[in-house]
C-alpha positions in Angstrom: 87.6 127.5 54.8 90.3 129.6 56.0 93.3 129.1 54.0 95.3 130.5 57.0 97.5 129.2 59.8 97.3 132.1 62.4 94.8 134.5 60.7 91.7 133.2 60.3 88.9 134.5 61.8 86.3 131.8 61.9 85.7 127.9 62.6 82.7 126.2 60.8 80.0 124.0 63.2 78.6 120.5 61.9 75.0 119.6 62.5 73.8 116.0 62.2 76.0 114.6 59.7 74.0 112.5 56.6 70.9 114.8 57.3 71.8 118.3 55.7 68.8 117.6 53.2 66.1 117.8 56.2 68.1 120.4 58.2 64.9 122.4 57.8 62.3 119.7 59.3 64.7 119.1 62.0 64.7 122.9 62.9 61.3 122.3 63.8 61.7 120.2 66.7 64.8 121.8 68.2 62.6 125.2 68.1 60.3 123.7 70.2 62.5 122.1 72.6 64.4 125.6 73.3 60.5 127.4 73.2 59.7 124.5 76.1 62.5 125.3 77.8 62.3 128.6 77.8 58.9 128.8 78.8 59.1 125.9 81.4 61.8 127.8 83.7 60.5 131.3 83.4 57.1 129.6 84.5 59.3 127.5 87.1 60.9 131.4 88.3 57.3 133.1 88.3 55.6 130.6 90.3 58.3 130.1 93.3 58.4 134.0 93.1 54.4 134.8 93.0 53.7 132.3 95.8 54.6 132.8 99.3 53.9 129.3 100.5 57.1 128.3 97.8 59.3 130.9 99.8 61.4 127.7 101.4 65.3 126.7 100.4 64.1 123.8 98.2 62.4 126.0 96.2 65.4 128.6 96.1 67.6 125.7 95.0 64.8 124.6 92.3 65.0 128.1 91.1 68.6 128.7 90.6 68.5 125.9 88.5 66.0 127.2 86.7 68.5 130.0 86.5 71.0 127.8 85.1 69.1 125.8 82.8 67.7 129.1 80.8 71.4 130.1 80.8 72.6 126.8 79.1 69.8 126.7 76.9 71.3 130.5 75.5 74.3 129.1 75.3 73.4 126.6 72.9 70.5 128.3 70.8 72.3 131.3 68.6 74.2 128.6 66.7 72.0 125.6 67.0 69.2 127.5 65.1 71.7 129.1 62.5 72.7 125.6 61.1 69.5 124.3 61.0 67.2 126.8 60.1 69.6 129.2 58.2 72.3 126.6 56.9 75.0 129.2 58.2 77.9 127.0 59.7 80.4 130.2 60.3 81.1 131.2 63.9 83.7 134.1 64.3 86.5 133.1 66.7 86.0 135.5 69.6 81.9 134.1 69.5 83.1 130.9 69.3 85.2 131.5 72.4 82.4 133.6 74.1 80.1 130.5 73.8 81.9 127.7 75.0 82.4 129.8 78.0 79.4 130.1 78.6 78.4 126.8 77.7 80.5 125.5 79.8 80.3 127.5 83.0 76.2 127.2 83.1 77.4 123.4 82.6 79.2 123.4 85.7 76.8 125.7 87.9 74.2 122.7 86.7 76.2 120.4 88.3 77.0 122.5 91.5 72.8 123.4 91.9 72.4 119.9 92.1 75.0 119.3 94.7 73.4 121.7 96.4 70.2 120.2 96.3 71.1 116.9 97.0 72.6 118.8 100.3 69.1 120.5 100.6 67.5 116.9 100.4 69.8 115.2 103.3 69.5 117.8 105.5 65.3 118.1 105.4 65.5 114.0 106.0 68.5 113.5 108.2 67.6 116.6 110.4 64.4 117.8 109.7 63.5 120.0 112.9 66.8 122.3 112.2 66.1 122.3 108.4 65.3 125.8 109.1 68.0 127.1 111.1 70.8 125.7 108.5 69.1 126.5 105.6 68.7 130.0 106.2 68.2 132.8 103.4 71.7 134.1 104.0 73.4 130.6 103.8 71.6 130.1 100.3 72.4 133.3 98.9 75.6 132.4 99.9 75.9 129.0 98.2 74.6 131.0 95.6 77.6 133.0 95.5 79.7 130.5 95.6 78.5 128.6 92.8 78.8 131.4 90.4 82.1 132.3 91.5 83.5 128.8 91.0 82.0 128.3 87.7 83.1 131.6 86.2 86.3 131.8 87.9 87.7 128.1 86.8 86.1 128.9 82.9 87.8 132.5 82.3 91.2 131.1 81.7 90.3 128.6 79.2 88.9 130.9 76.3 92.3 133.1 77.2 94.5 130.0 76.7 92.6 129.1 73.7 93.0 132.6 71.6 96.8 132.3 71.9 96.5 129.0 70.3 97.6 129.1 66.4 94.7 126.9 64.3 95.0 124.6 61.2 93.4 125.2 57.7 91.0 122.6 58.9 88.3 124.4 61.2 85.6 122.4 61.1 84.3 121.7 64.0 82.3 118.3 65.5 78.9 120.2 66.6 76.7 122.7 66.5 78.5 124.8 69.2 81.8 125.3 70.3 83.2 123.4 73.0 86.4 123.5 74.8 88.1 119.8 73.7 86.5 120.5 70.2 88.1 123.5 69.5 91.6 122.7 71.2 91.9 119.6 68.9 91.6 122.4 65.7 95.4 123.6 67.3 98.5 123.4 65.3 100.7 123.8 68.4 101.1 121.7 71.5 98.2 121.4 73.7 98.7 119.4 76.7 98.8 122.6 79.0 95.6 123.1 77.9 94.1 119.4 78.1 95.8 119.1 81.5 93.8 122.6 82.7 90.7 121.1 81.2 90.5 117.8 83.0 91.5 119.5 85.8 88.3 121.4 86.0 86.2 118.4 85.1 87.3 116.0 87.7 87.1 119.1 90.5 83.5 120.1 89.4 81.6 117.3 87.7 84.0 114.6 88.9 83.7 115.7 92.6 80.3 117.1 92.4 79.2 113.4 91.2 80.9 111.8 94.0 79.4 113.7 96.9 75.8 113.8 95.1 76.4 109.8 95.6 77.3 110.0 99.2 74.5 112.3 99.7 72.2 109.5 98.6 74.0 107.2 100.8 73.6 109.2 103.7 70.0 109.5 102.6 69.3 105.7 102.6 71.1 105.0 105.5 68.5 107.7 107.5 65.8 106.2 105.6 66.3 102.7 106.4 66.5 103.4 110.2 62.8 104.9 109.9 60.5 102.3 111.7 57.7 102.9 109.4 57.3 101.9 105.6 55.4 105.0 104.8 57.0 107.1 106.1 60.4 105.4 104.3 58.3 105.9 101.0 57.1 109.8 101.7 61.2 110.3 102.3 62.1 108.6 99.1 59.6 110.4 97.1 60.4 113.5 98.1 63.8 113.0 96.7 62.3 111.5 93.1 62.5 114.9 91.5 65.9 115.6 92.2 67.4 111.9 91.0 65.5 112.3 87.7 67.6 115.9 87.2 70.5 114.5 88.8 70.3 111.4 86.1 69.0 113.8 82.8 71.9 116.0 83.6 74.7 113.2 84.1 73.6 110.0 82.1 74.4 111.4 79.1 77.5 113.3 79.6 78.8 109.8 81.0 77.6 108.4 77.8 79.2 111.1 75.8 82.4 110.6 77.7 82.6 106.4 77.2 82.3 107.0 73.5 85.3 109.2 73.3 87.2 107.2 75.3 86.7 103.7 74.0 83.4 103.8 71.1 86.2 104.7 68.2 83.5 102.4 66.2 80.7 104.5 67.0 79.0 106.9 64.3 79.4 110.7 64.1 76.0 110.7 64.5 76.2 109.3 68.3 78.3 111.6 69.6 76.4 114.6 68.3 73.0 112.8 69.1 74.1 112.1 72.9 75.7 115.9 72.8 72.2 117.0 72.1 71.1 115.2 75.0 73.3 116.3 77.5 73.0 119.9 76.7 69.3 120.5 75.3 66.7 117.7 77.3 67.9 119.0 81.0 66.8 122.6 80.3 63.5 121.0 78.7 62.8 117.9 81.1 63.5 119.8 84.5 60.4 122.0 84.8 58.2 118.8 83.4 59.8 116.3 86.1 59.5 119.5 89.2 56.1 119.9 88.1 54.5 116.6 87.7 56.5 115.3 91.2 56.3 118.7 92.9 52.4 119.0 94.6 52.6 123.2 95.5 53.8 123.8 92.1 51.4 121.5 89.9 48.7 123.6 92.2 50.0 126.5 91.2 50.1 125.7 87.7 46.9 125.0 87.1 45.3 128.0 89.2 47.7 129.6 86.3 46.4 128.3 83.7 42.5 128.3 85.2 42.2 124.1 85.5 42.3 123.8 89.0 39.4 123.6 91.6 38.2 125.7 94.2 39.3 124.2 97.0 43.3 124.5 96.1 44.5 127.2 98.3 42.9 125.0 101.1 44.6 121.9 100.0 48.1 123.8 99.2 48.2 125.3 103.0 46.8 121.4 104.0 
């Protein structure tokens, strides 16, 4: 490792502790996850683009989610695979800072897209007659631009502030990719400003988004419970299942990781790493599967793509 306090040019990443002997074998499922993520999200984008019946607000938001998941997978992939496939743990400081910028940016983008998808469900269930006039294409484009500007703008200062810090001789990070808190704790200087800034970003994005998503589902439940027919209530709730699964896939590991960092000092380092993997790796893999299984139009289009659909798919889809 570097013997310098201020002039070191690299950090050292970590894999799963205690399993170094089987890193090559662990690279196989990791590669499979990345292939599944890239293939699944690319297919979602292709299906939405190629099928005119899917040119609707709900599927535009789904496309945003797929783009975000592709970006998140691409951000973690380079260092993950070099550790487990090649055994290379050293990463240049500038590369590390660029990686943490993209990881945190796409993570906030995912949270923002999930919030807009919750808003989409609120409008569709609470005010279905005005759905098309409220969620017009220009408004959807404006929401997408706002999501991008919010996520990028809030994270530009982070790598700049970290770049100015001096770092100690121990440059060993806790994860297989660079994260803001992980890099910050290696600094040999006062990091209160960096810590306060990081907390502000988390609370103003992930925290606010989570609260608004919960409030959105409160409005949805209030509307659904006012529907007289039980069948109609179930039909309305069924349209939210895919989105609710995506929310749980994203927020549950993050909350668990936060709880362990604050209260689980007894927990093994392996549990920290595994929860981190669940937070960053599983949503891009499982989101396309969830939406393919639960969304009839996408499922039928996928079946047609792979030649598994029957002759009545087009008629069924239009119906």
